[in-house]
N, C-alpha and C positions, 0 to 999 in steps of 0.2 A: 391770205390770212383765211383758210378752209374753216367753216364752220359745218359739223355733223351732228344733225340731232338726231335723237334715237328715241322712239314712243314706244312703251314698254309698260305691262301690268307692276305695280306696286308689288314688293315683297321679295326683290331680290336683295342679294347679300352686298354688302360695301365691298367685299373682295371681288365679287363676280363683274361689279360694275368696274371697279379697278383694273380688272384683267382686260375687260371688252373695252376701256378707254385706251388703253395701252395698244391693244393690237389695231383698234381702227385708226389711230394716231400713227401708227407706224405703217398700215397700209395706205393710208392717204398719202403720206410725205414720201413715202418710196414711188406711189403711182405718179404723182404729180411734181417729184423732183424739188422738195423744198424740206426745211428744218422742222423737225417733229415739235418744236416749241412753236411755229405758227399755227399747230391745228388745234381747234377747239373742238370738244366733245360736250354736249347738252344731253343730259337725259330728261325725259318728260315722262312721268311715271302718272298712270289712270288706275283708277279704281275698276272692277271688273263690271260694276254697272254703269261707267260712263264710257263703255266701248262696244259698238255693235257690229256684225258682220253679217251679211245676208239677212237683215231685219232682225237679227235676234241678239240682245245681250248677252255679253259673256256671262253674267252671273246667273242668267236662266238656263244656262246648257249644263 
């Protein structure tokens, strides 16, 4: 029962997350030979001020 966590900025549409979940599920299930029903995908969404790379907040870019 693999669990895949995807971290991204808030603002993606439900349809884009639906498509991403389907494609990730398919890839994981095929790669490790499991039924797609056993794969869980979790989305963690962040505001731009809650994410920094290289010492800079994305909200400041």
